[in-house]
GUROVEX-452331 format. One line per field, with one value per residue: residue number from 1; residue in three letters; z, x, y of N, C-alpha, C in turn; chain. Coordinates in steps of 0.05 Angstrom, whole numbers. Each point is the difference from the previous one (the first is absolute). Layout:
N
pos <- (NUM;...)
code <- (ALA;...)
npz <- (Z;...)
npx <- (X;...)
npy <- (Y;...)
capz <- (Z;...)
capx <- (X;...)
capy <- (Y;...)
cpz <- (Z;...)
cpx <- (X;...)
cpy <- (Y;...)
unit <- (A;...)
***
This chain:
89
pos <- (1;2;3;4;5;6;7;8;9;10;11;12;13;14;15;16;17;18;19;20;21;22;23;24;25;26;27;28;29;30;31;32;33;34;35;36;37;38;39;40;41;42;43;44;45;46;47;48;49;50;51;52;53;54;55;56;57;58;59;60;61;62;63;64;65;66;67;68;69;70;71;72;73;74;75;76;77;78;79;80;81;82;83;84;85;86;87;88;89)
code <- (MET;LYS;LEU;GLU;ASP;PHE;PRO;PHE;GLN;HIS;LYS;LEU;ASN;THR;ARG;TRP;LYS;ASP;VAL;ASP;ALA;PHE;ARG;HIS;ILE;ASN;ASN;ALA;THR;PHE;LEU;SER;TYR;ILE;GLU;ASP;ALA;ARG;ILE;GLN;LEU;LEU;ARG;ARG;TRP;ASN;ILE;ASN;TYR;GLU;LYS;LYS;SER;LEU;ILE;VAL;ALA;SER;VAL;LYS;ILE;ASP;TYR;VAL;LYS;GLN;VAL;LEU;HIS;PRO;SER;SER;LEU;VAL;ILE;GLY;GLN;LYS;VAL;SER;ARG;LEU;GLY;THR;LYS;SER;PHE;ASP;ILE)
npz <- (-975;25;17;5;-27;13;10;-16;20;-14;22;-17;6;-23;-14;10;8;4;0;-24;-24;-1;23;-12;15;-1;-24;0;13;-17;-15;10;-7;-22;-3;12;-16;-20;5;6;-23;-11;15;-6;-21;12;-24;1;-7;20;4;-5;-27;-3;-24;-4;-12;10;-10;4;-10;5;-12;21;20;-3;16;19;8;24;5;7;0;-12;3;-14;17;-19;9;-25;2;8;-7;-10;-17;-6;3;-2;3)
npx <- (-904;-4;15;8;-4;5;-23;-3;16;4;13;21;11;18;-11;17;-22;2;25;5;1;-8;-7;-24;-15;-13;-6;-6;25;4;-14;14;21;-9;-3;23;10;-15;6;23;-5;-14;20;10;-14;10;3;-25;19;-14;0;27;4;26;-2;24;-9;21;23;14;21;14;16;14;6;22;-12;22;6;0;-25;0;-26;-10;-26;-1;-21;-18;-22;2;-20;-23;-14;-25;12;19;24;18;18)
npy <- (1133;8;-14;26;-5;-22;4;-18;-11;-20;-9;-9;-25;-1;-21;-21;-11;25;-11;8;-10;23;-10;6;22;-22;9;-25;0;23;-17;-20;14;6;-26;-4;20;-9;-23;7;12;-23;-11;25;-9;-22;-6;-3;-20;-3;24;5;3;-6;11;-14;21;13;-11;24;-10;22;-18;12;-18;-17;-19;0;-26;9;9;25;-4;22;-11;25;9;7;12;-5;-15;9;-22;-4;-14;19;-5;16;-18)
capz <- (29;18;18;15;-11;7;27;13;-13;9;-2;-4;-10;-19;9;-18;-18;-22;-18;-24;-10;-9;25;15;8;-24;-3;9;29;8;7;28;19;1;14;26;9;-2;23;22;-4;3;28;14;-4;16;-15;7;-26;0;-12;-22;-13;-15;-24;-14;-30;-20;12;-20;12;-16;13;-3;0;13;27;7;28;20;-2;21;-18;13;-18;6;-9;10;-16;-21;-7;18;-16;15;-2;-6;5;-12;20)
capx <- (-12;16;-14;-16;-27;-19;-6;2;23;7;29;3;23;-1;6;15;-15;-13;23;-1;27;15;9;-16;-29;-15;-22;-26;0;-11;-27;-3;9;-24;-24;8;-3;-27;-12;6;-14;-29;-3;-5;-27;-18;-21;-12;-1;-24;-20;10;23;19;12;21;-8;20;27;19;26;22;21;19;28;1;5;15;-5;-20;-7;-23;-17;-22;-21;-19;-28;-19;-26;0;-26;-19;-26;-21;2;29;22;28;22)
capy <- (-3;-4;-18;14;5;-22;1;-29;-13;-29;-10;-30;-7;-20;-27;-14;-12;21;1;-16;-12;25;9;24;-10;-6;20;-9;0;22;-5;-11;23;22;-10;0;27;7;-15;19;27;-5;-10;24;10;-19;-9;-28;-14;-17;17;13;-14;18;-13;16;2;6;8;8;4;9;-9;18;-13;-26;-2;-24;-11;7;27;9;15;13;4;20;-4;22;-2;21;5;-8;3;-8;-26;-10;18;-4;1)
cpz <- (21;22;22;-9;8;28;14;-13;14;-7;-1;-8;-21;14;-22;-24;-23;-20;-24;-9;-10;27;9;5;-24;-3;9;32;11;5;25;22;0;13;29;13;-2;25;25;0;8;28;16;-1;13;-19;8;-26;-3;-12;-25;-13;-15;-22;-14;-29;-19;15;-23;13;-21;14;-7;-1;15;30;1;25;14;-7;21;-23;17;-22;10;-15;8;-19;-17;-12;16;-14;20;6;0;9;-14;21;-19)
cpx <- (20;-13;-16;-29;-16;-2;3;29;4;27;-1;29;-4;8;14;-18;-9;22;-8;25;18;12;-9;-26;-18;-23;-27;-4;-11;-30;-6;7;-24;-24;4;-8;-31;-16;3;-12;-28;-7;-5;-28;-22;-23;-12;-5;-26;-22;8;21;13;13;21;-6;24;23;20;28;17;27;23;28;-2;5;14;-4;29;-4;-24;-15;-21;-19;-19;-26;-17;-27;1;-26;-20;-26;-22;0;29;19;24;22;24)
cpy <- (-7;-17;17;7;-20;-2;-31;-9;-26;-7;-29;-4;-22;-28;-15;-12;18;5;-14;-9;23;13;25;-11;-4;20;-6;1;29;5;-6;21;20;-13;0;28;8;-13;19;23;-4;-8;25;8;-17;-10;-25;-14;-18;18;14;-19;21;-17;19;-3;2;9;6;6;10;-4;23;-10;-24;2;-24;-7;-1;31;6;19;16;4;22;-4;24;-10;23;6;-11;3;-11;-34;-13;18;-9;3;2)
unit <- (A;A;A;A;A;A;A;A;A;A;A;A;A;A;A;A;A;A;A;A;A;A;A;A;A;A;A;A;A;A;A;A;A;A;A;A;A;A;A;A;A;A;A;A;A;A;A;A;A;A;A;A;A;A;A;A;A;A;A;A;A;A;A;A;A;A;A;A;A;A;A;A;A;A;A;A;A;A;A;A;A;A;A;A;A;A;A;A;A)
***
């Protein structure tokens, strides 16, 4: 996949606190990065959270390589499945 395959792109910079003892970004931190990107994507939809709730039912990450600090990252997202009561990003 290429970044151009994703219509929504969220840019961020790594933070010092994300570095672990091995001097790379801790694997668990990527969930936080993905959450930040997902929140920005959902804000575009103007969802009224008092009438609707969204639940993250599953997250799967395939790590490809280490990320060192400092780094600039781009998280690409798209809706890959749209159902009647659920969707996949």
